N, CA and C atoms of all chains as a GROMACS GRO file, in nm:
protein
  609
    1MET      N    1  -0.936  -2.875   3.706
    1MET     CA    2  -0.882  -2.747   3.751
    1MET      C    3  -0.744  -2.766   3.814
    2ALA      N    4  -0.744  -2.864   3.903
    2ALA     CA    5  -0.618  -2.889   3.974
    2ALA      C    6  -0.510  -2.935   3.877
    3ALA      N    7  -0.556  -3.014   3.779
    3ALA     CA    8  -0.460  -3.065   3.680
    3ALA      C    9  -0.404  -2.952   3.595
    4ALA      N   10  -0.492  -2.858   3.560
    4ALA     CA   11  -0.449  -2.746   3.477
    4ALA      C   12  -0.347  -2.661   3.551
    5ASN      N   13  -0.376  -2.637   3.680
    5ASN     CA   14  -0.283  -2.558   3.759
    5ASN      C   15  -0.148  -2.625   3.771
    6LYS      N   16  -0.156  -2.756   3.776
    6LYS     CA   17  -0.034  -2.832   3.789
    6LYS      C   18   0.052  -2.818   3.663
    7ASN      N   19  -0.019  -2.808   3.550
    7ASN     CA   20   0.053  -2.804   3.422
    7ASN      C   21   0.107  -2.665   3.387
    8SER      N   22   0.038  -2.563   3.436
    8SER     CA   23   0.072  -2.428   3.388
    8SER      C   24   0.215  -2.382   3.417
    9PRO      N   25   0.271  -2.411   3.532
    9PRO     CA   26   0.409  -2.365   3.553
    9PRO      C   27   0.506  -2.425   3.451
   10LYS      N   28   0.472  -2.545   3.408
   10LYS     CA   29   0.558  -2.612   3.311
   10LYS      C   30   0.559  -2.537   3.178
   11LYS      N   31   0.440  -2.487   3.137
   11LYS     CA   32   0.426  -2.420   3.008
   11LYS      C   33   0.518  -2.297   2.998
   12HIS      N   34   0.536  -2.232   3.111
   12HIS     CA   35   0.619  -2.112   3.110
   12HIS      C   36   0.764  -2.142   3.076
   13THR      N   37   0.803  -2.260   3.110
   13THR     CA   38   0.942  -2.296   3.080
   13THR      C   39   0.956  -2.346   2.937
   14ASP      N   40   0.838  -2.369   2.871
   14ASP     CA   41   0.841  -2.417   2.733
   14ASP      C   42   0.891  -2.306   2.642
   15ASN      N   43   1.006  -2.323   2.586
   15ASN     CA   44   1.067  -2.216   2.507
   15ASN      C   45   1.013  -2.208   2.364
   16GLU      N   46   0.942  -2.313   2.319
   16GLU     CA   47   0.893  -2.313   2.181
   16GLU      C   48   0.787  -2.205   2.158
   17ASN      N   49   0.700  -2.180   2.264
   17ASN     CA   50   0.596  -2.077   2.251
   17ASN      C   51   0.656  -1.936   2.256
   18GLU      N   52   0.767  -1.923   2.321
   18GLU     CA   53   0.831  -1.793   2.335
   18GLU      C   54   0.936  -1.774   2.227
   19SER      N   55   0.908  -1.833   2.111
   19SER     CA   56   1.008  -1.830   2.006
   19SER      C   57   1.035  -1.688   1.961
   20SER      N   58   1.140  -1.667   1.891
   20SER     CA   59   1.182  -1.534   1.850
   20SER      C   60   1.079  -1.469   1.759
   21LEU      N   61   1.046  -1.343   1.784
   21LEU     CA   62   0.954  -1.268   1.698
   21LEU      C   63   1.030  -1.162   1.618
   22ARG      N   64   1.158  -1.185   1.602
   22ARG     CA   65   1.240  -1.087   1.529
   22ARG      C   66   1.188  -1.063   1.388
   23GLY      N   67   1.163  -1.173   1.316
   23GLY     CA   68   1.113  -1.162   1.179
   23GLY      C   69   0.980  -1.089   1.175
   24THR      N   70   0.895  -1.117   1.274
   24THR     CA   71   0.763  -1.053   1.278
   24THR      C   72   0.776  -0.903   1.299
   25ILE      N   73   0.862  -0.864   1.394
   25ILE     CA   74   0.870  -0.719   1.419
   25ILE      C   75   0.935  -0.646   1.302
   26VAL      N   76   1.025  -0.714   1.232
   26VAL     CA   77   1.083  -0.651   1.112
   26VAL      C   78   0.974  -0.630   1.007
   27SER      N   79   0.888  -0.732   0.988
   27SER     CA   80   0.779  -0.720   0.891
   27SER      C   81   0.681  -0.610   0.932
   28VAL      N   82   0.643  -0.612   1.060
   28VAL     CA   83   0.549  -0.511   1.111
   28VAL      C   84   0.609  -0.372   1.097
   29GLY      N   85   0.738  -0.363   1.128
   29GLY     CA   86   0.806  -0.233   1.117
   29GLY      C   87   0.809  -0.184   0.973
   30PHE      N   88   0.826  -0.278   0.879
   30PHE     CA   89   0.829  -0.240   0.738
   30PHE      C   90   0.694  -0.184   0.694
   31VAL      N   91   0.587  -0.256   0.731
   31VAL     CA   92   0.451  -0.210   0.696
   31VAL      C   93   0.424  -0.074   0.761
   32GLY      N   94   0.464  -0.061   0.888
   32GLY     CA   95   0.444   0.066   0.958
   32GLY      C   96   0.520   0.180   0.892
   33ALA      N   97   0.642   0.152   0.849
   33ALA     CA   98   0.723   0.256   0.784
   33ALA      C   99   0.658   0.300   0.654
   34VAL      N  100   0.605   0.204   0.577
   34VAL     CA  101   0.536   0.239   0.451
   34VAL      C  102   0.418   0.331   0.481
   35ILE      N  103   0.339   0.298   0.584
   35ILE     CA  104   0.222   0.379   0.619
   35ILE      C  105   0.266   0.519   0.660
   36VAL      N  106   0.368   0.529   0.746
   36VAL     CA  107   0.414   0.660   0.794
   36VAL      C  108   0.470   0.744   0.679
   37ILE      N  109   0.548   0.680   0.590
   37ILE     CA  110   0.606   0.754   0.478
   37ILE      C  111   0.496   0.807   0.386
   38MET      N  112   0.396   0.723   0.355
   38MET     CA  113   0.289   0.768   0.267
   38MET      C  114   0.208   0.879   0.332
   39TRP      N  115   0.180   0.865   0.462
   39TRP     CA  116   0.104   0.970   0.532
   39TRP      C  117   0.183   1.101   0.529
   40ALA      N  118   0.311   1.093   0.559
   40ALA     CA  119   0.393   1.215   0.563
   40ALA      C  120   0.403   1.278   0.424
   41ALA      N  121   0.412   1.195   0.319
   41ALA     CA  122   0.421   1.248   0.183
   41ALA      C  123   0.294   1.323   0.146
   42ILE      N  124   0.178   1.266   0.178
   42ILE     CA  125   0.051   1.330   0.145
   42ILE      C  126   0.032   1.457   0.229
   43PHE      N  127   0.074   1.449   0.355
   43PHE     CA  128   0.069   1.568   0.442
   43PHE      C  129   0.154   1.680   0.383
   44GLY      N  130   0.276   1.645   0.339
   44GLY     CA  131   0.366   1.745   0.280
   44GLY      C  132   0.308   1.804   0.152
   45LEU      N  133   0.246   1.719   0.070
   45LEU     CA  134   0.184   1.765  -0.055
   45LEU      C  135   0.072   1.864  -0.024
   46TYR      N  136  -0.010   1.830   0.074
   46TYR     CA  137  -0.121   1.919   0.112
   46TYR      C  138  -0.068   2.053   0.162
   47MET      N  139   0.029   2.048   0.252
   47MET     CA  140   0.080   2.172   0.312
   47MET      C  141   0.151   2.260   0.208
   48SER      N  142   0.214   2.196   0.108
   48SER     CA  143   0.284   2.275   0.005
   48SER      C  144   0.186   2.347  -0.087
   49ARG      N  145   0.060   2.304  -0.087
   49ARG     CA  146  -0.040   2.365  -0.176
   49ARG      C  147  -0.132   2.462  -0.104
   50ILE      N  148  -0.108   2.486   0.022
   50ILE     CA  149  -0.194   2.578   0.100
   50ILE      C  150  -0.189   2.717   0.039
   51MET      N  151   0.252  -1.138   2.756
   51MET     CA  152   0.272  -1.098   2.616
   51MET      C  153   0.421  -1.082   2.586
   52HIS      N  154   0.455  -1.111   2.464
   52HIS     CA  155   0.595  -1.098   2.423
   52HIS      C  156   0.637  -0.951   2.427
   53ARG      N  157   0.761  -0.927   2.463
   53ARG     CA  158   0.810  -0.789   2.475
   53ARG      C  159   0.798  -0.714   2.342
   54LEU      N  160   0.827  -0.786   2.233
   54LEU     CA  161   0.819  -0.720   2.101
   54LEU      C  162   0.675  -0.688   2.062
   55GLU      N  163   0.580  -0.776   2.106
   55GLU     CA  164   0.438  -0.750   2.080
   55GLU      C  165   0.396  -0.620   2.150
   56GLU      N  166   0.437  -0.606   2.274
   56GLU     CA  167   0.405  -0.484   2.349
   56GLU      C  168   0.461  -0.363   2.278
   57MET      N  169   0.581  -0.380   2.224
   57MET     CA  170   0.647  -0.269   2.156
   57MET      C  171   0.568  -0.223   2.034
   58TRP      N  172   0.531  -0.319   1.947
   58TRP     CA  173   0.464  -0.272   1.825
   58TRP      C  174   0.322  -0.225   1.850
   59ILE      N  175   0.258  -0.279   1.954
   59ILE     CA  176   0.124  -0.227   1.988
   59ILE      C  177   0.137  -0.082   2.035
   60ALA      N  178   0.237  -0.056   2.120
   60ALA     CA  179   0.256   0.080   2.170
   60ALA      C  180   0.291   0.176   2.056
   61ILE      N  181   0.383   0.135   1.969
   61ILE     CA  182   0.426   0.224   1.860
   61ILE      C  183   0.310   0.252   1.764
   62SER      N  184   0.237   0.147   1.725
   62SER     CA  185   0.130   0.170   1.627
   62SER      C  186   0.017   0.252   1.688
   63THR      N  187  -0.013   0.230   1.817
   63THR     CA  188  -0.115   0.313   1.881
   63THR      C  189  -0.069   0.458   1.887
   64GLY      N  190   0.057   0.478   1.920
   64GLY     CA  191   0.112   0.613   1.925
   64GLY      C  192   0.105   0.683   1.791
   65ILE      N  193   0.138   0.610   1.684
   65ILE     CA  194   0.134   0.669   1.548
   65ILE      C  195  -0.009   0.710   1.514
   66LEU      N  196  -0.106   0.621   1.543
   66LEU     CA  197  -0.246   0.654   1.515
   66LEU      C  198  -0.290   0.779   1.590
   67ILE      N  199  -0.250   0.789   1.717
   67ILE     CA  200  -0.288   0.906   1.797
   67ILE      C  201  -0.227   1.033   1.738
   68ILE      N  202  -0.099   1.025   1.699
   68ILE     CA  203  -0.033   1.142   1.639
   68ILE      C  204  -0.107   1.183   1.511
   69PHE      N  205  -0.139   1.087   1.423
   69PHE     CA  206  -0.212   1.118   1.298
   69PHE      C  207  -0.343   1.189   1.330
   70MET      N  208  -0.419   1.135   1.428
   70MET     CA  209  -0.551   1.192   1.457
   70MET      C  210  -0.540   1.331   1.518
   71VAL      N  211  -0.438   1.351   1.603
   71VAL     CA  212  -0.420   1.483   1.664
   71VAL      C  213  -0.384   1.586   1.557
   72VAL      N  214  -0.292   1.550   1.467
   72VAL     CA  215  -0.250   1.643   1.361
   72VAL      C  216  -0.369   1.678   1.270
   73VAL      N  217  -0.440   1.575   1.222
   73VAL     CA  218  -0.552   1.598   1.130
   73VAL      C  219  -0.667   1.671   1.203
   74GLY      N  220  -0.690   1.634   1.328
   74GLY     CA  221  -0.795   1.702   1.406
   74GLY      C  222  -0.763   1.848   1.428
   75TYR      N  223  -0.637   1.879   1.458
   75TYR     CA  224  -0.596   2.018   1.477
   75TYR      C  225  -0.614   2.097   1.347
   76GLN      N  226  -0.571   2.038   1.235
   76GLN     CA  227  -0.587   2.105   1.105
   76GLN      C  228  -0.734   2.134   1.076
   77THR      N  229  -0.819   2.035   1.101
   77THR     CA  230  -0.960   2.049   1.066
   77THR      C  231  -1.032   2.148   1.157
   78PHE      N  232  -1.019   2.130   1.288
   78PHE     CA  233  -1.103   2.207   1.380
   78PHE      C  234  -1.039   2.339   1.423
   79ALA      N  235  -0.907   2.346   1.429
   79ALA     CA  236  -0.843   2.470   1.472
   79ALA      C  237  -0.802   2.556   1.353
   80LEU      N  238  -0.757   2.495   1.245
   80LEU     CA  239  -0.708   2.572   1.131
   80LEU      C  240  -0.810   2.580   1.016
   81GLY      N  241  -0.924   2.513   1.031
   81GLY     CA  242  -1.028   2.519   0.928
   81GLY      C  243  -0.986   2.459   0.796
   82MET      N  244  -0.908   2.353   0.801
   82MET     CA  245  -0.860   2.290   0.678
   82MET      C  246  -0.942   2.166   0.640
   83GLY      N  247  -1.059   2.153   0.696
   83GLY     CA  248  -1.141   2.036   0.664
   83GLY      C  249  -1.192   2.043   0.521
   84PRO      N  250  -1.244   1.934   0.470
   84PRO     CA  251  -1.300   1.936   0.336
   84PRO      C  252  -1.420   2.030   0.329
   85PRO      N  253  -1.446   2.092   0.211
   85PRO     CA  254  -1.557   2.185   0.201
   85PRO      C  255  -1.688   2.115   0.235
   86SER      N  256  -1.764   2.173   0.328
   86SER     CA  257  -1.886   2.106   0.373
   86SER      C  258  -1.989   2.209   0.418
   87ASN      N  259  -2.015   2.306   0.331
   87ASN     CA  260  -2.117   2.406   0.361
   87ASN      C  261  -2.255   2.340   0.360
   88LYS      N  262  -2.345   2.390   0.447
   88LYS     CA  263  -2.472   2.318   0.463
   88LYS      C  264  -2.595   2.394   0.417
   89GLU      N  265  -2.579   2.491   0.324
   89GLU     CA  266  -2.697   2.562   0.274
   89GLU      C  267  -2.761   2.484   0.160
   90THR      N  268  -2.892   2.499   0.146
   90THR     CA  269  -2.960   2.433   0.035
   90THR      C  270  -3.029   2.537  -0.052
   91ILE      N  271  -3.070   2.494  -0.171
   91ILE     CA  272  -3.131   2.583  -0.270
   91ILE      C  273  -3.222   2.498  -0.357
   92ASP      N  274  -3.327   2.558  -0.412
   92ASP     CA  275  -3.411   2.485  -0.508
   92ASP      C  276  -3.336   2.476  -0.640
   93PRO      N  277  -3.294   2.359  -0.682
   93PRO     CA  278  -3.208   2.348  -0.801
   93PRO      C  279  -3.277   2.391  -0.930
   94GLN      N  280  -3.410   2.397  -0.930
   94GLN     CA  281  -3.480   2.438  -1.052
   94GLN      C  282  -3.496   2.589  -1.060
   95LYS      N  283  -3.465   2.659  -0.949
   95LYS     CA  284  -3.482   2.804  -0.949
   95LYS      C  285  -3.350   2.875  -0.921
   96VAL      N  286  -3.239   2.813  -0.964
   96VAL     CA  287  -3.107   2.871  -0.938
   96VAL      C  288  -3.096   3.010  -1.001
   97ASP      N  289  -3.147   3.025  -1.124
   97ASP     CA  290  -3.135   3.153  -1.196
   97ASP      C  291  -3.214   3.265  -1.129
   98GLN      N  292  -3.316   3.231  -1.051
   98GLN     CA  293  -3.397   3.334  -0.985
   98GLN      C  294  -3.356   3.356  -0.840
   99THR      N  295  -3.263   3.274  -0.790
   99THR     CA  296  -3.228   3.280  -0.649
   99THR      C  297  -3.098   3.357  -0.628
  100GLU      N  298  -3.101   3.451  -0.534
  100GLU     CA  299  -2.978   3.523  -0.500
  100GLU      C  300  -2.882   3.427  -0.431
  101PRO      N  301  -2.751   3.440  -0.448
  101PRO     CA  302  -2.684   3.535  -0.538
  101PRO      C  303  -2.663   3.480  -0.680
  102PHE      N  304  -2.722   3.363  -0.706
  102PHE     CA  305  -2.690   3.296  -0.833
  102PHE      C  306  -2.762   3.356  -0.952
  103ASP      N  307  -2.852   3.456  -0.927
  103ASP     CA  308  -2.914   3.524  -1.040
  103ASP      C  309  -2.812   3.612  -1.112
  104GLU      N  310  -2.703   3.645  -1.042
  104GLU     CA  311  -2.596   3.723  -1.106
  104GLU      C  312  -2.460   3.660  -1.078
  105PRO      N  313  -2.431   3.549  -1.145
  105PRO     CA  314  -2.301   3.487  -1.122
  105PRO      C  315  -2.188   3.576  -1.173
  106GLY      N  316  -2.078   3.577  -1.103
  106GLY     CA  317  -1.967   3.661  -1.146
  106GLY      C  318  -1.869   3.680  -1.031
  107ILE      N  319  -1.773   3.767  -1.055
  107ILE     CA  320  -1.669   3.791  -0.956
  107ILE      C  321  -1.684   3.933  -0.903
  108SER      N  322  -1.670   3.951  -0.773
  108SER     CA  323  -1.677   4.086  -0.717
  108SER      C  324  -1.572   4.100  -0.608
  109LYS      N  325  -1.523   4.222  -0.594
  109LYS     CA  326  -1.421   4.250  -0.493
  109LYS      C  327  -1.492   4.278  -0.362
  110ILE      N  328  -1.455   4.210  -0.257
  110ILE     CA  329  -1.525   4.230  -0.130
  110ILE      C  330  -1.433   4.282  -0.022
  111GLY      N  331  -1.304   4.297  -0.054
  111GLY     CA  332  -1.214   4.346   0.050
  111GLY      C  333  -1.078   4.375  -0.009
  112ASP      N  334  -0.983   4.398   0.080
  112ASP     CA  335  -0.847   4.428   0.036
  112ASP      C  336  -0.785   4.302  -0.022
  113ASN      N  337  -0.781   4.297  -0.155
  113ASN     CA  338  -0.731   4.180  -0.227
  113ASN      C  339  -0.807   4.052  -0.190
  114GLU      N  340  -0.939   4.070  -0.170
  114GLU     CA  341  -1.025   3.956  -0.143
  114GLU      C  342  -1.143   3.960  -0.239
  115TYR      N  343  -1.170   3.847  -0.301
  115TYR     CA  344  -1.273   3.842  -0.403
  115TYR      C  345  -1.375   3.734  -0.372
  116GLU      N  346  -1.497   3.757  -0.425
  116GLU     CA  347  -1.601   3.657  -0.410
  116GLU      C  348  -1.646   3.614  -0.549
  117VAL      N  349  -1.645   3.485  -0.572
  117VAL     CA  350  -1.689   3.434  -0.702
  117VAL      C  351  -1.818   3.356  -0.680
  118VAL      N  352  -1.926   3.407  -0.738
  118VAL     CA  353  -2.053   3.335  -0.735
  118VAL      C  354  -2.061   3.257  -0.865
  119MET      N  355  -2.069   3.127  -0.855
  119MET     CA  356  -2.055   3.043  -0.973
  119MET      C  357  -2.165   2.938  -0.980
  120THR      N  358  -2.217   2.920  -1.102
  120THR     CA  359  -2.306   2.806  -1.125
  120THR      C  360  -2.233   2.707  -1.214
  121LEU      N  361  -2.258   2.581  -1.188
  121LEU     CA  362  -2.200   2.476  -1.270
  121LEU      C  363  -2.315   2.405  -1.340
  122GLN      N  364  -2.298   2.382  -1.469
  122GLN     CA  365  -2.400   2.312  -1.545
  122GLN      C  366  -2.329   2.235  -1.655
  123ALA      N  367  -2.399   2.138  -1.710
  123ALA     CA  368  -2.340   2.059  -1.818
  123ALA      C  369  -2.317   2.151  -1.939
  124PHE      N  370  -2.197   2.170  -1.989
  124PHE     CA  371  -2.071   2.121  -1.938
  124PHE      C  372  -1.978   2.241  -1.923
  125GLY      N  373  -2.011   2.328  -1.828
  125GLY     CA  374  -1.929   2.448  -1.812
  125GLY      C  375  -1.946   2.515  -1.677
  126PHE      N  376  -1.860   2.614  -1.657
  126PHE     CA  377  -1.862   2.693  -1.535
  126PHE      C  378  -1.904   2.836  -1.571
  127THR      N  379  -1.991   2.898  -1.492
  127THR     CA  380  -2.030   3.037  -1.514
  127THR      C  381  -2.002   3.116  -1.386
  128PRO      N  382  -1.912   3.215  -1.386
  128PRO     CA  383  -1.835   3.268  -1.498
  128PRO      C  384  -1.715   3.179  -1.530
  129ASN      N  385  -1.661   3.196  -1.652
  129ASN     CA  386  -1.549   3.111  -1.689
  129ASN      C  387  -1.426   3.192  -1.731
  130ASN      N  388  -1.422   3.318  -1.691
  130ASN     CA  389  -1.305   3.399  -1.728
  130ASN      C  390  -1.254   3.474  -1.604
  131ILE      N  391  -1.224   3.400  -1.502
  131ILE     CA  392  -1.187   3.462  -1.376
  131ILE      C  393  -1.042   3.509  -1.380
  132GLU      N  394  -1.021   3.631  -1.335
  132GLU     CA  395  -0.887   3.688  -1.332
  132GLU      C  396  -0.869   3.760  -1.199
  133VAL      N  397  -0.766   3.723  -1.125
  133VAL     CA  398  -0.741   3.790  -0.997
  133VAL      C  399  -0.592   3.822  -0.986
  134PRO      N  400  -0.558   3.925  -0.906
  134PRO     CA  401  -0.416   3.955  -0.886
  134PRO      C  402  -0.352   3.853  -0.792
  135ALA      N  403  -0.219   3.841  -0.802
  135ALA     CA  404  -0.147   3.747  -0.717
  135ALA      C  405  -0.168   3.785  -0.571
  136GLY      N  406  -0.179   3.685  -0.487
  136GLY     CA  407  -0.198   3.708  -0.344
  136GLY      C  408  -0.343   3.726  -0.305
  137ALA      N  409  -0.434   3.718  -0.403
  137ALA     CA  410  -0.575   3.740  -0.374
  137ALA      C  411  -0.637   3.619  -0.305
  138LYS      N  412  -0.722   3.649  -0.207
  138LYS     CA  413  -0.799   3.542  -0.146
  138LYS      C  414  -0.933   3.538  -0.218
  139VAL      N  415  -0.969   3.421  -0.266
  139VAL     CA  416  -1.093   3.408  -0.342
  139VAL      C  417  -1.187   3.313  -0.269
  140ASN      N  418  -1.310   3.364  -0.245
  140ASN     CA  419  -1.413   3.280  -0.183
  140ASN      C  420  -1.509   3.234  -0.292
  141PHE      N  421  -1.513   3.106  -0.316
  141PHE     CA  422  -1.604   3.053  -0.418
  141PHE      C  423  -1.736   3.012  -0.352
  142ILE      N  424  -1.846   3.056  -0.414
  142ILE     CA  425  -1.980   3.013  -0.371
  142ILE      C  426  -2.043   2.948  -0.494
  143MET      N  427  -2.074   2.821  -0.484
  143MET     CA  428  -2.113   2.747  -0.604
  143MET      C  429  -2.236   2.662  -0.583
  144THR      N  430  -2.308   2.643  -0.691
  144THR     CA  431  -2.416   2.544  -0.690
  144THR      C  432  -2.430   2.486  -0.830
  145SER      N  433  -2.501   2.376  -0.839
  145SER     CA  434  -2.519   2.311  -0.969
  145SER      C  435  -2.663   2.331  -1.017
  146LYS      N  436  -2.677   2.343  -1.150
  146LYS     CA  437  -2.811   2.360  -1.206
  146LYS      C  438  -2.872   2.227  -1.250
  147ASP      N  439  -2.788   2.126  -1.261
  147ASP     CA  440  -2.843   1.999  -1.309
  147ASP      C  441  -2.795   1.879  -1.226
  148VAL      N  442  -2.680   1.826  -1.262
  148VAL     CA  443  -2.633   1.705  -1.193
  148VAL      C  444  -2.514   1.739  -1.103
  149THR      N  445  -2.462   1.641  -1.035
  149THR     CA  446  -2.346   1.663  -0.949
  149THR      C  447  -2.222   1.690  -1.034
  150HIS      N  448  -2.156   1.800  -1.004
  150HIS     CA  449  -2.030   1.834  -1.071
  150HIS      C  450  -1.918   1.840  -0.968
  151GLY      N  451  -1.796   1.842  -1.020
  151GLY     CA  452  -1.679   1.860  -0.933
  151GLY      C  453  -1.613   1.992  -0.964
  152PHE      N  454  -1.544   2.047  -0.865
  152PHE     CA  455  -1.471   2.172  -0.887
  152PHE      C  456  -1.332   2.154  -0.831
  153GLN      N  457  -1.238   2.127  -0.919
  153GLN     CA  458  -1.101   2.104  -0.876
  153GLN      C  459  -1.009   2.202  -0.948
  154ILE      N  460  -0.921   2.266  -0.872
  154ILE     CA  461  -0.822   2.353  -0.933
  154ILE      C  462  -0.688   2.282  -0.921
  155ALA      N  463  -0.634   2.244  -1.036
  155ALA     CA  464  -0.511   2.166  -1.038
  155ALA      C  465  -0.397   2.244  -0.971
  156GLY      N  466  -0.319   2.175  -0.891
  156GLY     CA  467  -0.205   2.237  -0.824
  156GLY      C  468  -0.241   2.307  -0.694
  157THR      N  469  -0.368   2.304  -0.656
  157THR     CA  470  -0.408   2.362  -0.527
  157THR      C  471  -0.484   2.254  -0.448
  158ASN      N  472  -0.524   2.292  -0.328
  158ASN     CA  473  -0.601   2.197  -0.247
  158ASN      C  474  -0.751   2.209  -0.272
  159ILE      N  475  -0.790   2.291  -0.372
  159ILE     CA  476  -0.933   2.308  -0.395
  159ILE      C  477  -0.989   2.187  -0.468
  160ASN      N  478  -1.082   2.122  -0.404
  160ASN     CA  479  -1.147   2.006  -0.462
  160ASN      C  480  -1.282   1.991  -0.394
  161ALA      N  481  -1.387   2.038  -0.462
  161ALA     CA  482  -1.518   2.038  -0.399
  161ALA      C  483  -1.619   1.965  -0.486
  162MET      N  484  -1.715   1.903  -0.419
  162MET     CA  485  -1.825   1.840  -0.489
  162MET      C  486  -1.940   1.941  -0.490
  163VAL      N  487  -1.993   1.968  -0.608
  163VAL     CA  488  -2.101   2.066  -0.619
  163VAL      C  489  -2.227   1.993  -0.662
  164MET      N  490  -2.323   1.987  -0.570
  164MET     CA  491  -2.442   1.906  -0.594
  164MET      C  492  -2.564   1.993  -0.616
  165PRO      N  493  -2.657   1.949  -0.702
  165PRO     CA  494  -2.780   2.025  -0.719
  165PRO      C  495  -2.857   2.029  -0.588
  166GLY      N  496  -2.909   2.147  -0.554
  166GLY     CA  497  -2.984   2.159  -0.429
  166GLY      C  498  -2.898   2.201  -0.312
  167HIS      N  499  -2.766   2.208  -0.333
  167HIS     CA  500  -2.675   2.245  -0.225
  167HIS      C  501  -2.585   2.360  -0.268
  168ILE      N  502  -2.551   2.444  -0.171
  168ILE     CA  503  -2.459   2.554  -0.198
  168ILE      C  504  -2.326   2.518  -0.135
  169GLN      N  505  -2.222   2.520  -0.216
  169GLN     CA  506  -2.088   2.480  -0.170
  169GLN      C  507  -1.998   2.603  -0.160
  170LYS      N  508  -1.917   2.606  -0.056
  170LYS     CA  509  -1.826   2.719  -0.038
  170LYS      C  510  -1.685   2.668  -0.014
  171ILE      N  511  -1.587   2.738  -0.074
  171ILE     CA  512  -1.448   2.704  -0.051
  171ILE      C  513  -1.363   2.827  -0.081
  172SER      N  514  -1.254   2.842  -0.006
  172SER     CA  515  -1.168   2.959  -0.023
  172SER      C  516  -1.026   2.916  -0.054
  173HIS      N  517  -0.957   3.003  -0.128
  173HIS     CA  518  -0.816   2.976  -0.154
  173HIS      C  519  -0.744   3.108  -0.177
  174THR      N  520  -0.619   3.116  -0.132
  174THR     CA  521  -0.536   3.233  -0.158
  174THR      C  522  -0.437   3.196  -0.268
  175PHE      N  523  -0.446   3.269  -0.379
  175PHE     CA  524  -0.360   3.241  -0.494
  175PHE      C  525  -0.232   3.325  -0.483
  176ASP      N  526  -0.128   3.266  -0.429
  176ASP     CA  527  -0.002   3.339  -0.410
  176ASP      C  528   0.082   3.342  -0.537
  177LYS      N  529   0.080   3.234  -0.612
  177LYS     CA  530   0.166   3.223  -0.731
  177LYS      C  531   0.091   3.267  -0.856
  178PRO      N  532   0.149   3.359  -0.935
  178PRO     CA  533   0.085   3.395  -1.062
  178PRO      C  534   0.088   3.278  -1.160
  179GLY      N  535  -0.008   3.278  -1.250
  179GLY     CA  536  -0.010   3.173  -1.350
  179GLY      C  537  -0.152   3.142  -1.395
  180GLU      N  538  -0.161   3.042  -1.482
  180GLU     CA  539  -0.291   2.996  -1.529
  180GLU      C  540  -0.325   2.868  -1.456
  181TYR      N  541  -0.434   2.869  -1.384
  181TYR     CA  542  -0.475   2.751  -1.309
  181TYR      C  543  -0.586   2.678  -1.385
  182LEU      N  544  -0.567   2.551  -1.402
  182LEU     CA  545  -0.666   2.469  -1.472
  182LEU      C  546  -0.776   2.428  -1.375
  183VAL      N  547  -0.900   2.452  -1.416
  183VAL     CA  548  -1.016   2.413  -1.335
  183VAL      C  549  -1.085   2.298  -1.405
  184LEU      N  550  -1.113   2.193  -1.331
  184LEU     CA  551  -1.171   2.073  -1.391
  184LEU      C  552  -1.294   2.028  -1.314
  185CYS      N  553  -1.387   1.967  -1.390
  185CYS     CA  554  -1.496   1.895  -1.326
  185CYS      C  555  -1.446   1.753  -1.305
  186ASN      N  556  -1.448   1.707  -1.182
  186ASN     CA  557  -1.396   1.572  -1.157
  186ASN      C  558  -1.503   1.475  -1.107
  187GLU      N  559  -1.629   1.509  -1.138
  187GLU     CA  560  -1.737   1.414  -1.110
  187GLU      C  561  -1.802   1.387  -1.246
  188TYR      N  562  -1.808   1.261  -1.285
  188TYR     CA  563  -1.864   1.233  -1.418
  188TYR      C  564  -2.005   1.289  -1.426
  189CYS      N  565  -2.029   1.381  -1.523
  189CYS     CA  566  -2.157   1.453  -1.528
  189CYS      C  567  -2.232   1.434  -1.658
  190GLY      N  568  -2.182   1.353  -1.749
  190GLY     CA  569  -2.253   1.330  -1.874
  190GLY      C  570  -2.158   1.315  -1.991
  191THR      N  571  -2.214   1.314  -2.113
  191THR     CA  572  -2.133   1.283  -2.231
  191THR      C  573  -2.027   1.387  -2.260
  192GLY      N  574  -2.044   1.511  -2.211
  192GLY     CA  575  -1.944   1.615  -2.239
  192GLY      C  576  -1.854   1.641  -2.120
  193HIS      N  577  -1.853   1.551  -2.025
  193HIS     CA  578  -1.777   1.571  -1.900
  193HIS      C  579  -1.632   1.607  -1.926
  194GLN      N  580  -1.570   1.540  -2.024
  194GLN     CA  581  -1.426   1.564  -2.048
  194GLN      C  582  -1.400   1.703  -2.102
  195LEU      N  583  -1.505   1.771  -2.151
  195LEU     CA  584  -1.487   1.906  -2.205
  195LEU      C  585  -1.507   2.013  -2.097
  196MET      N  586  -1.552   1.972  -1.981
  196MET     CA  587  -1.588   2.068  -1.878
  196MET      C  588  -1.464   2.115  -1.802
  197SER      N  589  -1.410   2.227  -1.848
  197SER     CA  590  -1.293   2.283  -1.782
  197SER      C  591  -1.288   2.432  -1.810
  198THR      N  592  -1.211   2.503  -1.731
  198THR     CA  593  -1.189   2.645  -1.753
  198THR      C  594  -1.055   2.681  -1.689
  199THR      N  595  -1.021   2.809  -1.690
  199THR     CA  596  -0.896   2.848  -1.626
  199THR      C  597  -0.920   2.968  -1.537
  200ILE      N  598  -0.835   2.981  -1.437
  200ILE     CA  599  -0.833   3.099  -1.352
  200ILE      C  600  -0.695   3.163  -1.373
  201THR      N  601  -0.696   3.289  -1.412
  201THR     CA  602  -0.568   3.357  -1.436
  201THR      C  603  -0.531   3.441  -1.314
  202VAL      N  604  -0.411   3.417  -1.265
  202VAL     CA  605  -0.359   3.494  -1.152
  202VAL      C  606  -0.242   3.576  -1.204
  203LYS      N  607  -0.255   3.709  -1.195
  203LYS     CA  608  -0.151   3.797  -1.250
  203LYS      C  609  -0.063   3.852  -1.138
   0.00000   0.00000   0.00000
């Protein structure tokens, strides 16, 4: 326990774990945009046929 | 947690909530849910049971019509529906044999008509024209022939 506590402050300074997630958010954003566009298109199709 | 992780969790949760609120409002406040009438009928006595003993179209209000329809392999009864433009039509349907579909191309009407169940759906036909009606549940060897038209003048 004591050893773990001793090590933990060091991990925070480790920059490798906090690596850039830019690529990930771009990918997630792309998937999200596809979902939103498809939902909006189907919503528009439904409303145009009311 | 990474700042970007927090961001996409918040955005995706927000999008889901917006979708559910919009669809929930449409369904429960505007009555736009899928057709889900809960009446039942003896499927072997459809011809003797009101109102299906006299299938047809009748005027029930100011430019409002009621269509009592039976579906059977491989046709719709009645199959010569004609209404004026702007008419609201309430369809009351049941099947005499197997599960059929009732879809009007170009509209939001798409109902499953099952034997033993009475299905209801309404639509206001604003645009004049010939509307194609199709069975979209495979119902047997003549399924592809099961179609009719609704004429809106």
